[in-house]
N, C-alpha and C positions, 0 to 999 in steps of 0.2 A: 663373757672372756675375753681374754688379752692375747691380741696379737705381736709379734715381735713387728718394729719396724724396719722397713727396706727401705736401699736406697742403692741407686746405680752410679756409677763413678766411671765416666767416657773419658780417655786421653786419643786427641788425636795427635798424633806424633807424626814424626818425618820418616820414619822406618814402618809402622805397622798403626793400626786404631785397634786401642785395648779396650773393653770392657771387665768392669768386676762388679756383681752382686751381693751385696752384703746385709746383716741383720744385725739388731741387737736388742736383745732385751734383758732388761736389768743391769747389768755390769759383762756379762758375756757380749762374747762377739761368733758371729757364722760367716765363712764364705761363703754362700750358697751356691755362686756358680762365676765363671769368667770365661770370657772368649778373644781372639785376636785375628784378625788377619793381617799380613803382608802388604806392604802399600804397592810392590813388586804387582801383587795383582790387582791393581788398582787403579794405576793411572800409567798413561803410555809416555808420559815423559820422562824423561829421566830424573831423577830427584835431585842432581847439579844445578839442572835447569828450571824447574819448579821454586827455589827455593833462592832468590838474590834479594836480600835485607828482609823484605815482609814476603809471609807464604802465605798466599790464599788459596785454601782449598775448592774443591768442586764441590757444592752443596749436594748436588747430585748424587756424586760418587762416593761420597762421604755416607754419608746417611743411608746410602743402599747398603754399603758396608755394616755400619751400624744395624741396621732392621736384620740381616743376613747373621751378624751373630746372635740377637736378639731370638731368633726365629732356631738359631742352631741350636744355642743354651737353653732352648724352652724357657726365658726368664719372661715373666707375665707383670713384673713392677714399671711402672711408668715412668715414677719422680727420678729425675735426673740432675745430676751433677758434672760440668763438664770441666775439664782441666783448660785452661790459657795457657799457648806456651810461654816459655822464656819470653823468644825473640816478638812476641807481640806484644809484651807487656814491659814500660817502663818502672823502674823504683828508684828510689835512694831513700836517704836516711838525713833527718835535721833536727834539732835542738830548739824548743821553743819553750818563752816561758811560762810559771806556773800558771793557772789563770782559771776561770769557770769553765766547767762543762759547756755551757753555750757560747763560748768564746772560741772552743778549737775549733768548730770546722771552719771558720772564717780565718783564724790565722794560719790552718794549714791549707787552705787555698791559696792564701797570701804568698806563702812559701811554695807553693807548686807552681804558680806562676815562674819562680826564678828558676826552675829545672827543668823544667816541660818545656819541650820545644814546640809542641801542638799548640794550638789556642785552647784554654781550659775547657770551653764551650763543644771541644769538637773532642774530651775525653770523660769517662768516667773513673774516679777518685776513689780510693778506697783506703785507710790506714787503720794502724795498729799502736798504741798507745807503748811504748817500750816500760816498764817501772822500773827506779831507779832499786840501788843496791840497799840494803837494809842500813840504817845508819848513814845514810848518802847526806851530804851539806850541799849537795846542786840545787842552786836557783831554778832550772829547768829541767823540762824533764825530755826524750827521745821519741819520736816518730819515725814510724819506716811507711814509706807513703810507698802505693802503687797506683799505677795511672794504664787505663787501656783504652785504645782509641775506640769512637763508637762504632764508626763500619767494624771491627773487629766482632762485639759484642753483636752485632746484626746480623755477620755471619753466621754465630753460634745459636743463636736464636731460630734462624730461619733451619740450619740442622737439625736440631734438635726437633722441631716439628715438623720436618719432610721426614723424619726415624721415626715419629709417633711418637716421640716422652715428651715430657713435661718438663721444662727445663726450671727446674728447682731453685738453682745458683749457678753461676761462674766465676771459680776461683783459678788464681795465680797458681802455674804448677809450683813453684816454690815454696807457696805456704803449705799445699798437698801433699807434697814429700815430706816436708819437713813436720808434717803431723804423723804422717805414716810413719816416721823412721824414728824420731826424738822428742819422744812424747813426756818420759819422766826423764830424762836424761839432764842433770844438772852441769852438764861440764859446758866449756865451750869446745863446739866441734865445726870441723871443717866438711860441710858436705857436698862432692863435687858429682855433679848429675852429665854421664858421659853422654852427650847423643850420639846420633850420626852425622849431623849438620851443624849443630852447634851445643857447645857444654855449658853448663853454668856451676861459678864456684859460691854456695851459699855459705855464711857464718852465723852460726846458732848459738846464741849464751843462756845458756838457762831454760833450752825452750822454745825461745821468743829470736824469732828472727832478726838479724841486726844488718847484712849487709849481701846483698846479690848481685853478682855480676856475671854477664853473656858474654861467650866470645864462640867464634867461629875457631873450629876444632872437627875435623871432618874424620870419623873413627872408620868411617868404609873405604879409605885409603890404604887402612891393615890388610883388608881381603885381598885387593888389588896388588899388595908387595906380594902376600903367601904365592896368590896365582901367577904372578911374571917372577917371582922366585923359583917355583917347582917346575912352571910349565903345566898347570890346572888348570881346568874351568874357575869361573868365578865362584859358581856353587859348593863345589867340590873346596874350593880355597878356603870357603866359609866354615865349611865344617871341618877341615884341619885348623884354620886359628880358633875354635872356639873349642873343640878336642885338647889343643896341645899349647896355641899362643907361644906366650916366651921360654916356654917351654923345649920347641922344637928341637929335635936334630942338628938342623942343616944352621951355623952359627952366620954364616950370611945374610940369612933371612931373621932372623933374631936381631942382628947388629943392624939393619934397618929397620925392624917395631921398635928397635929401641930410639932409634933417628924421630921415626913418626909421633911417640910418647913425647918429645922431649919437649915441646912448646907448653903443653899438656902441662908437665910437670914444673914448665917456668911461669907458668900460668899461679899453680898452684902455693908455690914459695912467692909470689909477687903478694900475693892476696893476704894470704896468712902473716907477712913482712907491714904491710902496712896496719894492717890490723893491730899488731903488737906495738907498733911506733904511733898511731894514733889514740890507743887506750892503754898501752902498757899492759898488757896479758896477752900471754902465751894462749895458743891452738892447743888443746889438750888431745883430742882425736880425730881424725880422719877418718871417712864414712865415703864410700864407693855406691853410685847407684846409676840408674840406666845398662842399657844391653851391655854393655862393653866391661862393668864393672865384675862380671864371671872371667874376663881373658884370664888362661893359667898365665901365674907367674906376676899376675898385675899388682897386687896384693902386698906381695912381697916386696917388687922391685920400690912400689913407693914408701913402701914403711921404711925398705934401704935409703933411702933418699931423700925423705923427708924427717930422718930420724924421733918418725911418731909410731902409735898404734894405728894399724890399716884395718876398719872392718868392712867387710860389704852386708850389711842389715839386711833381717828378712820381713818385708813389710807384714806378712801374713804369719810372723809368731805368735800373734796373741790371738788368735782366730782358729775357734773348730773348724775341721774340715775331717774327710774319711782320711786315716792312719794311709791308705793306700798313693793318696797324693802326696806325702812328704816332700821325697825326694825332686817331682816334676815342679812342684811351687818353688821346693828352694832354688833350681835353676831359674824359673822364670822371675822370681820375686824382685829382679832389682829392674824389669821393663814394667812391672806394675804398679811400683810405688806411687807417681802420679794420681793411676786411677784411684786406689785404693783409698790415698790420703785425702781428697777430694769427698771421694764419697762419705768416708768416717764424719768430716767435717758437718753433711747432713743428717748423720745419726746425733750428733751433740746437740742441733738446736732444738 
């Protein structure tokens, strides 16, 4: 008898801990279960104090949260892949001359030492070779390099063990999100992951991650603006923001929200322009993901400002699940892109 292969994806974000369990049988994929715990219930310190450049999690608190989700959702699978947040990884891309497969690792390590500030002995390297376009006469090929500090890897290994999970793999958040949202898209996509404390802009060409750029963008300020502008408590402001967003009737509140979003828009324009000038290629589409992606009016605002088609893709769109969950999953999908994407990677191996 054959049983479907199952995998857990875990995303320990700044705003919440998310877990998904998925399975695969042949070409079919099923969303078996999911769960989430907000960070406000886990951490005594405010988020603005806990993250300053590098964000080190409490192993005890986080592993307890993961165990709580697994128990509440009755998830029995033990193999798990953890998503490593973008602010804990370093990534870059460069070209190397054509060479034999055996020569590639040494060449990549040599180049890595020129880009990475930490000693190579203190990081773990991973890379992907980017294929040239058909008919290309290039005498080199592109490399997308990822480096994760060994200390970060040890933190995640400890958390997985304390949560009672078997660590199948660790994967950079950008790669997981790319897999979840841009699997068969042959266009050039700018994928914007809008986080609570930081955001990441990824450029994907024909399904391959070509560039990933992270920067500080505090989307939690949006709720603060609504709270102060309307004179309501922060939790009420969060609900108003999620329901009305840029469509709120108070023009003064909306104007301030636009001002807060302006730096994000400037970063997107800058990365797209740099990609155009570097490779003479236009971005075809903009994808939004992360907790703020569903902000009412945001997609339309970005489409008008960037003069591009803007989408909020659903990471669960190709999965089987009870139809009654359709609307719920559509709303929560942007928050679960990383967890879903890394879990999918485990089912492909």
